[in-house]
Backbone as CSV, one residue per row, in Angstrom:
resi,resn,N_x,N_y,N_z,CA_x,CA_y,CA_z,C_x,C_y,C_z
1,MET,-16.053,-51.670,-54.723,-17.378,-52.200,-55.687,-16.747,-51.008,-57.092
2,ARG,-17.459,-51.339,-58.685,-16.932,-50.613,-59.500,-18.407,-50.351,-60.043
3,ARG,-18.563,-48.398,-60.625,-19.271,-48.079,-61.217,-19.251,-48.218,-62.640
4,PRO,-20.160,-47.998,-63.334,-20.255,-48.483,-65.267,-19.062,-48.187,-65.893
5,ASN,-18.673,-47.175,-65.088,-17.138,-46.541,-65.797,-16.278,-46.446,-65.143
6,GLY,-16.509,-47.707,-64.556,-14.746,-48.260,-64.143,-14.306,-47.723,-62.837
7,GLN,-14.913,-46.547,-62.185,-14.431,-45.872,-61.117,-14.499,-46.740,-60.001
8,ALA,-14.127,-46.683,-58.910,-14.058,-47.742,-57.809,-15.550,-47.019,-56.726
9,TYR,-16.169,-47.827,-56.205,-16.987,-46.992,-55.065,-17.066,-47.468,-53.663
10,HIS,-16.953,-46.680,-52.991,-16.534,-47.376,-51.540,-17.913,-47.254,-50.451
11,PRO,-18.555,-47.885,-50.228,-19.638,-48.281,-49.922,-19.913,-47.446,-48.304
12,ARG,-20.920,-46.641,-47.825,-21.191,-45.910,-46.461,-21.931,-46.924,-46.069
13,VAL,-22.415,-46.513,-44.709,-23.392,-46.869,-43.726,-24.375,-46.474,-43.867
14,LEU,-25.473,-47.625,-43.931,-27.116,-46.541,-44.068,-28.304,-47.444,-43.121
15,ALA,-28.742,-47.456,-42.324,-29.191,-48.126,-41.464,-28.889,-49.479,-40.945
16,ASP,-27.529,-49.668,-40.698,-26.794,-50.454,-40.403,-26.576,-51.520,-41.402
17,LEU,-26.773,-50.865,-42.995,-26.583,-52.061,-44.024,-25.267,-51.111,-44.651
18,ALA,-24.876,-51.805,-45.758,-24.026,-51.023,-46.858,-24.779,-50.054,-47.516
19,ASP,-25.026,-49.063,-48.080,-25.551,-48.054,-48.753,-26.658,-48.769,-50.100
20,VAL,-25.035,-49.377,-50.601,-26.134,-49.974,-51.820,-26.864,-51.186,-51.327
21,ASP,-26.867,-51.876,-50.850,-27.683,-53.091,-50.023,-29.139,-52.096,-49.241
22,ALA,-29.049,-51.235,-48.623,-30.155,-50.563,-48.194,-31.022,-50.139,-49.371
23,LEU,-30.511,-49.417,-50.444,-31.408,-49.090,-51.577,-31.538,-50.253,-52.285
24,ARG,-31.026,-51.539,-52.156,-31.777,-52.839,-53.135,-32.796,-53.331,-52.390
25,ARG,-33.049,-53.242,-50.657,-33.734,-53.180,-50.195,-35.148,-52.666,-50.484
26,LEU,-34.642,-51.233,-50.730,-35.868,-50.308,-50.699,-36.668,-50.495,-52.119
27,ARG,-35.790,-51.069,-53.041,-36.024,-51.282,-54.585,-36.978,-52.551,-54.457
28,LYS,-36.634,-53.730,-53.990,-37.513,-54.757,-53.521,-38.706,-54.387,-53.177
29,ALA,-39.020,-53.474,-51.969,-39.953,-53.386,-50.860,-40.849,-51.808,-51.995
30,HIS,-40.595,-51.800,-53.400,-41.334,-50.669,-54.079,-41.450,-49.695,-53.087
31,ILE,-40.335,-48.974,-52.527,-40.212,-47.800,-51.737,-39.351,-46.836,-52.594
32,PRO,-39.706,-45.716,-53.054,-39.158,-44.750,-53.739,-37.945,-43.827,-53.026
33,ALA,-36.676,-43.965,-53.409,-36.096,-43.044,-52.522,-35.528,-41.617,-53.232
34,LEU,-35.632,-40.803,-52.712,-34.467,-39.526,-52.810,-33.330,-39.054,-52.033
35,LEU,-32.288,-38.691,-52.942,-31.338,-38.779,-52.191,-30.705,-37.377,-52.542
36,TYR,-30.870,-36.503,-51.041,-30.401,-34.939,-51.441,-29.004,-34.520,-50.392
37,GLY,-28.726,-33.636,-51.110,-27.662,-33.244,-50.690,-26.920,-32.262,-51.542
38,PRO,-25.676,-31.521,-51.263,-25.218,-30.720,-52.079,-24.617,-31.172,-53.105
39,PRO,-24.099,-30.830,-54.239,-23.346,-31.370,-55.555,-21.910,-32.265,-54.927
40,GLY,-21.946,-32.792,-55.596,-20.444,-33.510,-55.178,-20.130,-34.541,-54.748
41,THR,-21.295,-34.855,-53.623,-21.391,-35.621,-52.147,-21.185,-36.763,-52.690
42,GLY,-21.542,-37.578,-54.085,-21.461,-39.197,-54.218,-22.969,-39.471,-54.708
43,LYS,-23.986,-38.496,-54.848,-25.566,-39.156,-54.672,-25.320,-39.763,-56.370
44,THR,-24.837,-39.553,-57.339,-24.824,-40.273,-58.495,-23.985,-41.350,-58.288
45,SER,-23.215,-41.624,-57.810,-22.152,-42.483,-57.830,-22.810,-43.839,-56.995
46,LEU,-23.815,-43.162,-55.898,-24.231,-44.256,-54.718,-25.281,-45.455,-56.091
47,VAL,-25.879,-44.548,-56.553,-27.347,-44.916,-57.807,-26.686,-45.733,-58.538
48,GLU,-25.531,-45.745,-59.033,-24.673,-46.168,-59.975,-24.138,-47.428,-59.312
49,ALA,-23.969,-47.424,-58.075,-22.989,-48.518,-57.887,-24.174,-49.517,-57.340
50,ALA,-25.298,-49.208,-57.055,-26.280,-49.966,-56.354,-26.846,-50.735,-57.273
51,PHE,-27.159,-50.086,-58.541,-28.309,-50.398,-59.649,-27.009,-50.736,-60.865
52,ASP,-27.394,-51.791,-61.850,-26.720,-52.539,-62.866,-27.474,-51.759,-63.983
53,ASP,-28.951,-51.924,-63.273,-29.695,-52.206,-64.734,-30.173,-50.528,-64.566
54,LEU,-29.237,-49.470,-64.507,-30.008,-47.956,-64.317,-30.093,-47.242,-65.855
55,ILE,-31.519,-46.562,-65.912,-31.485,-45.620,-67.068,-31.348,-44.396,-66.397
56,THR,-30.901,-43.347,-66.860,-30.903,-41.958,-66.047,-31.659,-40.883,-67.179
57,VAL,-32.465,-40.029,-66.474,-32.578,-38.446,-66.935,-32.069,-37.954,-66.343
58,ALA,-31.068,-36.616,-66.832,-30.414,-35.515,-66.052,-31.528,-34.681,-66.358
59,GLY,-31.976,-33.982,-65.145,-32.660,-33.316,-65.131,-32.263,-31.596,-65.263
60,ASP,-33.351,-30.729,-65.729,-32.630,-29.274,-66.018,-34.080,-28.908,-66.059
61,GLY,-34.288,-27.179,-66.417,-35.131,-26.464,-67.077,-35.895,-26.603,-67.650
62,ASP,-35.203,-27.177,-68.952,-35.526,-27.455,-70.545,-36.240,-28.814,-70.807
63,THR,-36.110,-29.890,-69.728,-36.501,-31.091,-69.519,-38.157,-31.214,-70.019
64,ALA,-38.317,-31.866,-71.039,-39.435,-32.118,-70.998,-40.282,-33.467,-71.058
65,VAL,-41.883,-33.007,-71.285,-42.399,-34.515,-71.303,-41.814,-35.453,-72.089
66,ALA,-41.296,-35.204,-72.839,-40.760,-35.886,-74.540,-39.811,-36.961,-73.868
67,ASP,-38.917,-35.811,-73.253,-37.889,-36.675,-72.383,-38.322,-37.815,-71.645
68,PHE,-39.239,-38.122,-70.784,-39.475,-39.022,-70.151,-40.280,-39.968,-70.742
69,VAL,-41.368,-39.722,-71.873,-42.055,-40.987,-72.631,-41.553,-40.850,-74.258
70,GLY,-41.152,-40.124,-74.708,-40.752,-40.353,-76.002,-41.252,-39.248,-77.035
71,GLU,-40.986,-39.370,-77.912,-41.441,-38.667,-79.350,-41.447,-39.302,-80.704
72,TYR,-42.476,-38.746,-81.627,-41.949,-38.911,-82.742,-40.581,-38.604,-83.276
73,THR,-40.031,-39.630,-84.267,-38.400,-39.108,-84.871,-38.691,-39.521,-86.363
74,GLN,-37.613,-38.314,-87.364,-37.928,-38.878,-88.408,-36.766,-39.832,-88.849
75,THR,-37.001,-40.478,-89.691,-36.447,-42.041,-89.773,-35.788,-41.610,-91.426
76,LYS,-34.742,-42.652,-91.904,-33.855,-42.399,-93.149,-34.744,-42.593,-93.755
77,ALA,-36.089,-43.067,-93.700,-36.711,-42.986,-95.014,-37.602,-41.953,-95.120
78,GLY,-37.386,-40.854,-94.005,-38.119,-39.880,-94.413,-39.670,-39.726,-93.823
79,THR,-39.995,-40.924,-92.780,-41.603,-41.140,-92.355,-40.942,-40.767,-90.643
80,TYR,-42.016,-41.205,-90.129,-42.055,-40.643,-88.765,-42.297,-42.081,-87.776
81,GLU,-41.424,-42.430,-86.842,-42.063,-43.049,-85.699,-41.723,-42.917,-84.785
82,PHE,-42.795,-43.637,-83.400,-42.370,-43.016,-82.178,-41.361,-43.537,-81.508
83,VAL,-40.713,-43.359,-80.892,-39.285,-43.929,-80.057,-39.420,-43.797,-78.572
84,TYR,-39.703,-44.452,-78.047,-40.277,-44.830,-76.885,-39.302,-43.664,-75.516
85,GLY,-39.174,-43.155,-74.483,-38.197,-42.484,-73.800,-38.199,-43.340,-72.494
86,PRO,-37.076,-42.736,-71.596,-36.337,-43.880,-70.682,-37.396,-44.051,-69.814
87,LEU,-38.349,-43.558,-69.424,-39.450,-43.687,-68.311,-39.969,-45.424,-69.088
88,VAL,-40.416,-44.988,-70.164,-41.153,-46.157,-71.021,-40.235,-47.390,-70.631
89,THR,-39.135,-47.410,-71.173,-38.218,-48.387,-71.188,-38.228,-48.934,-70.062
90,ALA,-37.844,-48.331,-69.277,-37.521,-48.269,-67.476,-38.554,-49.445,-67.053
91,MET,-39.993,-49.112,-67.500,-41.112,-49.465,-66.821,-41.595,-50.761,-67.866
92,THR,-41.066,-50.891,-69.147,-41.553,-52.160,-70.064,-40.602,-53.627,-69.616
93,GLU,-39.038,-52.686,-69.322,-38.178,-53.911,-69.259,-37.734,-53.682,-67.589
94,GLY,-38.583,-53.384,-66.599,-38.448,-53.528,-65.388,-36.889,-53.262,-64.571
95,ARG,-36.783,-51.978,-65.360,-35.287,-51.676,-64.548,-35.437,-50.027,-63.596
96,CYS,-34.627,-49.738,-63.183,-34.296,-48.769,-62.121,-34.164,-47.365,-63.412
97,LEU,-35.156,-46.457,-62.924,-35.003,-45.073,-63.369,-34.729,-44.144,-62.453
98,PHE,-33.337,-43.491,-62.906,-32.695,-42.435,-61.746,-32.975,-41.364,-62.247
99,ILE,-33.941,-40.216,-61.704,-33.902,-38.841,-62.222,-32.980,-37.804,-61.188
100,ASP,-32.179,-37.431,-61.780,-30.826,-36.857,-61.624,-31.235,-35.234,-61.792
101,ASP,-31.072,-34.615,-60.633,-31.857,-33.517,-60.346,-32.824,-33.580,-60.752
102,ALA,-33.944,-33.931,-59.919,-35.398,-33.894,-59.967,-36.033,-32.820,-59.892
103,THR,-35.469,-31.983,-58.592,-36.175,-30.485,-58.455,-35.820,-29.388,-59.654
104,LEU,-35.018,-29.773,-60.740,-34.721,-28.642,-61.203,-35.754,-28.959,-62.530
105,ILE,-36.398,-29.772,-62.613,-37.553,-29.972,-63.685,-38.853,-29.448,-63.182
106,SER,-39.507,-28.991,-64.029,-40.516,-28.372,-64.295,-42.050,-29.000,-63.340
107,PRO,-42.418,-28.776,-62.211,-43.460,-29.956,-61.788,-44.411,-30.439,-62.700
108,LYS,-44.956,-29.712,-63.732,-46.029,-30.215,-64.612,-45.361,-31.469,-65.162
109,VAL,-44.064,-31.059,-65.933,-43.319,-32.072,-66.569,-42.889,-33.509,-65.684
110,LEU,-42.821,-33.530,-64.382,-42.542,-34.116,-63.562,-43.889,-35.240,-63.220
111,ALA,-44.792,-34.377,-62.935,-46.063,-35.299,-62.789,-46.118,-36.660,-63.576
112,VAL,-45.717,-36.767,-65.160,-45.673,-37.844,-65.694,-45.412,-39.111,-65.148
113,VAL,-44.418,-38.840,-64.626,-44.090,-40.202,-63.823,-44.570,-40.619,-62.391
114,TYR,-45.047,-39.698,-62.064,-46.094,-39.870,-60.879,-47.091,-41.364,-60.620
115,PRO,-47.851,-41.115,-62.008,-48.948,-42.674,-62.277,-47.931,-44.075,-61.979
116,ALA,-47.068,-44.037,-62.340,-45.878,-45.128,-62.655,-45.309,-45.560,-61.128
117,MET,-45.118,-44.506,-60.181,-45.054,-44.968,-58.714,-46.037,-45.150,-57.798
118,ASP,-46.941,-45.012,-57.956,-48.249,-45.031,-57.150,-48.742,-46.788,-57.147
119,GLY,-49.831,-46.861,-56.758,-50.471,-48.160,-57.027,-50.821,-48.937,-58.253
120,ARG,-50.891,-47.854,-59.165,-51.528,-48.271,-60.253,-50.234,-48.437,-61.270
121,ARG,-49.004,-48.205,-61.085,-48.128,-48.132,-61.738,-48.092,-48.519,-63.371
122,GLN,-48.782,-47.466,-63.705,-49.042,-47.090,-65.366,-49.117,-45.775,-65.661
123,ILE,-49.459,-45.562,-66.871,-48.955,-44.239,-67.578,-49.680,-44.236,-68.867
124,THR,-50.478,-43.265,-68.996,-51.208,-43.412,-70.470,-50.116,-42.209,-71.639
125,VAL,-49.789,-42.995,-72.227,-48.632,-42.075,-73.592,-49.791,-41.522,-74.616
126,LYS,-49.950,-40.277,-74.020,-51.052,-39.215,-75.134,-50.311,-39.168,-76.189
127,ALA,-49.158,-39.105,-76.593,-48.213,-38.382,-77.655,-48.418,-39.592,-78.386
128,HIS,-48.715,-41.150,-78.054,-48.982,-42.211,-78.915,-49.860,-42.972,-78.691
129,THR,-51.251,-42.341,-79.350,-52.306,-43.324,-79.487,-53.061,-43.300,-78.200
130,GLY,-52.515,-42.775,-77.276,-53.045,-42.767,-76.057,-52.809,-44.080,-75.362
131,GLU,-52.056,-44.620,-75.514,-51.709,-46.368,-75.072,-51.284,-46.044,-73.569
132,THR,-51.591,-47.598,-73.191,-51.718,-47.287,-71.692,-50.200,-48.197,-71.587
133,ILE,-49.388,-47.904,-70.579,-48.088,-48.789,-70.359,-48.041,-49.230,-68.972
134,THR,-47.865,-50.163,-68.786,-48.088,-51.000,-67.204,-46.568,-51.305,-66.964
135,ALA,-46.095,-50.826,-65.732,-44.787,-51.475,-65.377,-44.434,-52.981,-64.989
136,LYS,-43.292,-53.232,-65.445,-42.933,-54.799,-65.309,-42.299,-54.729,-64.010
137,ASP,-42.377,-56.231,-63.002,-41.891,-56.203,-61.854,-40.555,-55.728,-62.186
138,GLY,-39.877,-54.952,-60.927,-38.465,-54.854,-61.053,-38.303,-52.996,-60.891
139,PHE,-39.517,-52.374,-61.807,-39.252,-51.101,-62.111,-39.553,-50.462,-60.958
140,TYR,-38.606,-49.410,-60.957,-38.000,-48.606,-59.728,-37.555,-47.058,-60.104
141,VAL,-38.260,-46.208,-59.378,-37.610,-45.046,-59.159,-36.967,-44.087,-58.040
142,ILE,-35.527,-44.073,-58.467,-35.042,-43.177,-57.293,-34.614,-41.680,-57.713
143,ALA,-34.625,-40.824,-57.353,-34.305,-39.610,-57.415,-32.988,-39.003,-56.586
144,GLY,-32.456,-37.769,-57.369,-31.289,-36.890,-56.869,-32.344,-35.319,-56.438
145,HIS,-31.360,-34.927,-55.509,-31.945,-33.518,-55.418,-30.552,-32.400,-54.551
146,ASN,-30.716,-31.301,-54.996,-29.334,-30.905,-54.786,-29.967,-29.321,-54.158
147,PRO,-30.265,-29.605,-52.660,-30.979,-28.318,-51.806,-30.062,-27.100,-52.139
148,GLY,-30.766,-25.850,-52.220,-30.178,-24.802,-52.436,-29.323,-24.257,-53.698
149,VAL,-29.590,-25.206,-54.973,-29.084,-24.896,-56.190,-30.118,-24.368,-56.785
150,HIS,-29.796,-23.015,-57.564,-30.880,-22.257,-58.044,-31.680,-22.671,-58.846
151,GLY,-32.904,-22.474,-58.833,-33.992,-22.728,-59.367,-34.255,-24.481,-58.796
152,ALA,-33.987,-24.832,-57.878,-34.389,-26.264,-57.293,-35.666,-26.151,-56.779
153,VAL,-36.855,-27.163,-56.368,-37.744,-26.699,-56.328,-38.490,-28.085,-55.800
154,LEU,-38.016,-28.385,-54.523,-38.777,-29.444,-53.882,-40.253,-29.575,-53.636
155,THR,-40.926,-29.543,-54.107,-42.589,-29.362,-54.217,-43.260,-30.565,-53.249
156,ASP,-44.331,-30.202,-52.444,-45.308,-31.239,-52.027,-45.289,-32.233,-52.750
157,ALA,-45.853,-32.402,-54.193,-46.075,-33.766,-54.557,-44.940,-34.414,-54.864
158,LEU,-43.790,-33.591,-54.829,-42.556,-34.412,-55.727,-42.114,-35.400,-54.364
159,ALA,-42.112,-34.354,-53.136,-41.612,-34.943,-51.733,-42.555,-36.282,-51.484
160,SER,-43.629,-35.899,-51.643,-44.783,-36.940,-51.005,-44.454,-38.553,-51.849
161,ARG,-43.994,-38.140,-53.009,-43.929,-39.487,-53.699,-42.709,-40.224,-53.483
162,PHE,-41.732,-40.006,-52.738,-40.744,-40.172,-52.167,-40.532,-40.832,-50.971
163,SER,-41.270,-41.813,-50.371,-40.898,-41.977,-49.120,-39.872,-42.324,-48.530
164,ALA,-38.965,-42.600,-48.716,-37.410,-42.731,-48.181,-37.018,-41.621,-48.420
165,GLN,-36.149,-40.336,-47.927,-35.378,-39.700,-48.547,-34.522,-39.312,-47.224
166,ILE,-33.229,-39.546,-47.849,-31.895,-39.968,-47.562,-30.930,-38.690,-47.896
167,ARG,-30.327,-38.067,-46.757,-29.005,-37.312,-46.949,-28.056,-37.548,-47.357
168,VAL,-27.420,-37.274,-48.349,-25.909,-37.429,-48.290,-24.996,-36.311,-48.381
169,SER,-24.102,-36.482,-47.703,-22.796,-35.555,-47.560,-21.653,-35.860,-47.596
170,THR,-20.664,-34.915,-47.657,-19.374,-35.365,-47.913,-18.665,-36.508,-46.796
171,ASP,-18.035,-37.808,-47.666,-17.401,-38.502,-46.489,-16.120,-38.349,-46.327
172,TYR,-15.612,-37.492,-45.440,-14.552,-37.261,-45.083,-13.422,-38.231,-44.573
173,ASP,-13.888,-39.361,-43.843,-13.357,-40.548,-43.910,-12.447,-41.087,-45.312
174,LEU,-13.909,-40.772,-45.954,-13.054,-41.666,-47.337,-11.987,-40.549,-48.091
175,ALA,-12.002,-39.306,-47.672,-11.227,-38.496,-48.019,-9.924,-38.912,-47.727
176,ARG,-9.761,-38.887,-46.456,-8.602,-39.734,-45.955,-7.678,-40.861,-46.563
177,THR,-8.977,-42.093,-46.669,-8.724,-43.372,-47.351,-8.039,-42.834,-48.759
178,LEU,-8.757,-41.948,-49.339,-7.924,-41.578,-50.671,-6.641,-40.951,-50.578
179,LYS,-5.958,-40.568,-49.175,-4.886,-39.647,-49.074,-4.976,-38.365,-49.663
180,ILE,-6.125,-37.980,-49.769,-6.050,-36.307,-49.667,-5.422,-35.330,-48.780
181,ASP,-4.802,-34.304,-49.144,-4.293,-33.663,-48.002,-5.212,-33.371,-46.876
182,SER,-4.830,-33.548,-45.461,-5.608,-33.495,-44.677,-5.418,-31.827,-44.694
183,ARG,-5.027,-30.956,-45.053,-5.263,-29.208,-45.028,-6.640,-29.068,-45.613
184,ALA,-6.508,-29.890,-46.880,-7.713,-29.240,-47.849,-9.190,-29.848,-47.047
185,ILE,-8.953,-31.071,-46.414,-9.942,-31.832,-45.535,-10.679,-31.097,-44.555
186,LYS,-9.188,-30.592,-44.108,-9.899,-29.419,-42.502,-10.007,-28.059,-43.286
187,VAL,-10.144,-27.796,-44.347,-10.740,-26.275,-44.918,-12.038,-26.774,-45.483
188,ALA,-12.088,-27.592,-46.120,-13.506,-28.160,-46.181,-14.615,-28.726,-44.929
189,ARG,-14.028,-28.922,-44.227,-15.129,-29.316,-42.860,-15.229,-27.873,-42.370
190,ASN,-14.081,-26.661,-42.547,-14.778,-25.548,-41.821,-15.402,-25.120,-42.392
191,LEU,-15.262,-25.069,-43.953,-16.885,-23.826,-44.519,-17.592,-24.894,-44.169
192,SER,-17.861,-26.416,-44.632,-19.027,-27.065,-44.539,-19.691,-26.600,-43.270
193,ALA,-18.987,-26.192,-42.311,-19.926,-25.932,-40.950,-20.298,-24.439,-40.788
194,ARG,-19.504,-23.618,-41.543,-20.211,-22.543,-42.028,-21.658,-22.271,-42.872
195,ALA,-21.288,-23.311,-43.934,-21.871,-23.224,-44.926,-23.613,-23.759,-43.900
196,GLU,-23.647,-24.765,-42.918,-24.815,-25.645,-42.192,-25.401,-24.454,-41.444
197,ALA,-24.112,-23.621,-41.061,-24.529,-21.983,-40.068,-25.054,-20.948,-40.574
198,GLY,-25.188,-21.349,-42.083,-25.806,-20.331,-42.870,-24.926,-19.016,-42.878
199,VAL,-23.742,-19.191,-43.045,-22.789,-17.902,-42.952,-22.219,-17.737,-44.246
200,ILE,-21.952,-18.892,-45.204,-21.664,-19.124,-46.289,-22.550,-19.838,-47.399
201,GLY,-22.500,-19.959,-48.418,-23.604,-20.680,-49.143,-22.722,-21.882,-49.802
202,TRP,-21.680,-22.062,-49.655,-20.744,-23.023,-50.569,-19.739,-23.598,-49.941
203,ALA,-19.116,-24.964,-49.864,-18.562,-25.286,-49.637,-17.750,-26.392,-50.366
204,PRO,-16.572,-26.530,-50.214,-15.996,-27.922,-50.880,-16.562,-29.333,-50.740
205,GLN,-17.000,-30.230,-51.650,-17.267,-31.788,-51.367,-16.133,-32.574,-51.876
206,LEU,-16.583,-33.802,-51.696,-15.488,-34.748,-52.265,-15.153,-34.643,-53.548
207,ARG,-16.115,-34.117,-54.407,-15.921,-33.895,-56.038,-14.491,-32.981,-55.693
208,GLU,-14.641,-32.006,-55.106,-13.334,-30.842,-54.943,-12.347,-31.407,-54.507
209,LEU,-12.661,-31.789,-53.553,-11.233,-32.514,-53.006,-10.351,-33.368,-53.377
210,ILE,-11.096,-34.010,-54.208,-10.990,-35.382,-55.547,-9.905,-34.283,-56.370
211,ALA,-10.731,-33.434,-56.850,-10.155,-32.583,-57.968,-8.572,-31.915,-57.604
212,TYR,-8.681,-31.413,-55.802,-7.504,-30.862,-55.600,-6.206,-31.798,-55.337
213,GLN,-6.742,-33.147,-55.062,-5.333,-33.931,-55.445,-4.924,-33.855,-56.385
214,LYS,-5.908,-34.031,-57.542,-5.474,-34.583,-59.085,-4.321,-33.190,-59.354
215,ILE,-4.514,-32.082,-58.806,-3.905,-30.699,-59.307,-2.773,-30.668,-58.736
216,ALA,-3.225,-30.633,-57.936,-1.684,-30.958,-56.392,-0.820,-31.930,-57.154
217,ARG,-0.925,-33.023,-58.200,0.005,-34.105,-58.337,0.572,-33.411,-59.546
218,VAL,-0.035,-32.981,-60.337,0.143,-32.122,-61.616,0.991,-31.100,-61.628
219,LEU,0.564,-30.168,-60.980,0.983,-28.754,-60.724,1.266,-28.463,-59.321
220,GLY,1.005,-28.831,-58.669,2.039,-28.674,-57.167,0.893,-27.831,-56.264
221,VAL,0.924,-28.360,-54.831,-0.021,-28.022,-53.776,-0.547,-26.590,-53.901
222,GLU,0.446,-25.399,-54.290,0.313,-24.144,-54.058,-0.952,-23.907,-55.421
223,ALA,-0.671,-24.654,-56.367,-1.692,-24.204,-57.517,-2.975,-25.211,-57.403
224,ALA,-2.980,-26.198,-56.792,-4.333,-26.717,-56.149,-5.047,-26.281,-55.000
225,VAL,-4.557,-25.362,-54.190,-4.927,-24.625,-53.018,-5.625,-23.264,-54.194
226,ALA,-4.601,-22.673,-54.670,-5.330,-21.582,-55.773,-6.063,-21.830,-56.429
227,ASN,-6.294,-22.684,-56.901,-7.387,-23.294,-58.125,-8.630,-23.466,-56.871
228,LEU,-8.474,-24.053,-55.588,-9.328,-24.207,-54.956,-10.152,-22.714,-54.489
229,ILE,-9.392,-21.784,-54.276,-10.008,-20.642,-53.693,-10.651,-19.766,-54.851
230,GLY,-10.162,-20.234,-56.099,-10.806,-19.837,-57.574,-12.256,-19.835,-57.710
231,ILE,-12.666,-21.487,-57.491,-13.707,-21.963,-57.982,-14.741,-21.752,-56.410
232,VAL,-14.399,-21.075,-55.782,-15.581,-20.753,-54.537,-16.505,-19.303,-55.329
233,PRO,-17.499,-19.495,-55.202,-18.543,-18.297,-55.700,-17.910,-16.786,-55.117
234,GLU,-17.826,-16.140,-55.771,-17.337,-14.800,-55.361,-18.238,-13.756,-54.102
235,GLU,-19.789,-14.328,-53.791,-19.749,-14.001,-52.576,-19.223,-14.735,-51.449
236,ASP,-18.554,-16.097,-51.336,-17.890,-16.913,-50.285,-16.501,-16.643,-50.280
237,ARG,-15.882,-15.987,-51.425,-14.718,-16.110,-51.682,-13.817,-15.339,-50.648
238,ASP,-14.137,-14.537,-49.931,-13.158,-13.718,-48.849,-13.361,-14.663,-47.258
239,GLU,-14.497,-15.277,-47.124,-14.848,-16.318,-45.973,-13.804,-17.592,-46.286
240,ALA,-13.639,-17.983,-47.658,-13.088,-18.697,-47.781,-11.890,-18.519,-48.059
241,ALA,-11.481,-17.673,-48.456,-9.386,-16.827,-48.352,-9.165,-17.122,-47.013
242,GLU,-10.218,-16.620,-45.816,-9.556,-16.097,-44.195,-9.294,-18.062,-44.160
243,VAL,-10.371,-18.885,-44.797,-10.405,-19.839,-43.690,-8.677,-20.821,-44.252
244,ILE,-8.606,-20.779,-45.476,-7.578,-21.375,-46.396,-6.092,-21.059,-46.033
245,ARG,-6.306,-19.528,-45.747,-5.155,-18.795,-44.846,-4.576,-19.165,-43.623
246,SER,-5.649,-19.528,-42.928,-5.666,-20.101,-41.559,-4.846,-21.483,-40.896
247,VAL,-5.236,-22.275,-42.408,-4.977,-23.299,-42.266,-3.489,-23.841,-43.363
248,TYR,-3.087,-22.965,-44.052,-2.025,-23.129,-45.031,-0.566,-22.073,-44.372
249,GLY,-1.287,-21.098,-43.598,-0.396,-20.560,-43.092,-0.107,-19.043,-44.047
250,GLN,-0.727,-18.775,-45.559,-0.105,-17.938,-45.963,-1.629,-17.325,-47.109
251,LYS,-1.427,-16.616,-47.553,-2.474,-15.824,-48.282,-2.638,-16.384,-49.420
252,ILE,-3.762,-16.748,-49.866,-3.829,-17.386,-51.053,-4.653,-16.831,-52.322
253,THR,-4.268,-16.550,-53.544,-5.325,-15.720,-54.482,-5.573,-17.075,-55.233
254,PRO,-6.799,-16.939,-56.319,-7.112,-17.935,-57.406,-6.435,-18.069,-58.374
255,LEU,-5.975,-19.209,-58.775,-5.167,-19.572,-59.701,-5.200,-18.527,-61.190
256,ALA,-4.100,-18.235,-61.570,-4.300,-17.313,-62.843,-2.929,-17.361,-63.357
257,LEU,-2.952,-16.389,-64.706,-1.596,-16.363,-65.395,-0.860,-15.416,-64.936
258,GLY,0.315,-15.799,-65.173,1.457,-14.628,-64.271,2.038,-13.943,-65.504
259,ARG,3.163,-13.340,-64.836,4.167,-12.268,-66.246,4.588,-13.500,-67.218
260,GLN,4.669,-12.898,-68.038,5.259,-13.667,-69.763,6.672,-14.284,-69.274
261,LEU,6.747,-15.016,-69.983,8.021,-15.749,-69.740,8.585,-15.598,-70.590
């Protein structure tokens, strides 16, 4: 399958279905879904592959209500007009709204979406004459959550709105299909197991493995491994360095400039 950016997407199994088909069934049944897992595991890729009418809100600590419903904007003539935001657009056009990094958004801000998700399927745009917006058929909300990311808070109110909660982890079979160095995959698996056990807080995911392969092609394997150790958070670097040494058979230091030529 192809994502909007042209990159290939390789579906995975979800409830005995292709993951994209499972999400489409959830949409048809009006069951909001929350995808959760470490950054770089393919949550956004899956959503983009599943829905071709996607509107995305990239969440962070600065996301405001206006980023969902819209705000007044000055025109070239110097007057002001209200420009609807992605939530209103998705509702009025019956499209899919993807809230990426939803748990980085203030709960008070995120609450603006909740009335659109329940039986009412309506919101009130207080900033624009208090008008009521009613969702058309096809409107759907799906969100992404990165547990463990600094500032991410999965509130009870948010969790209760998403009846389907789906864990997304790195697909190591896909990594092998993409012909990524088996040693890098072994390192990733090892570190992932340690992260699951709480020994460390970070492990390379598919995104990092793909980057490893690209760097290896351009600068060589040694540079790719050095870059891999360099992106490990400082507090986990000693542990990761030991795992990498055991797999590659040599001590690796972070990628850095050397002596002058």
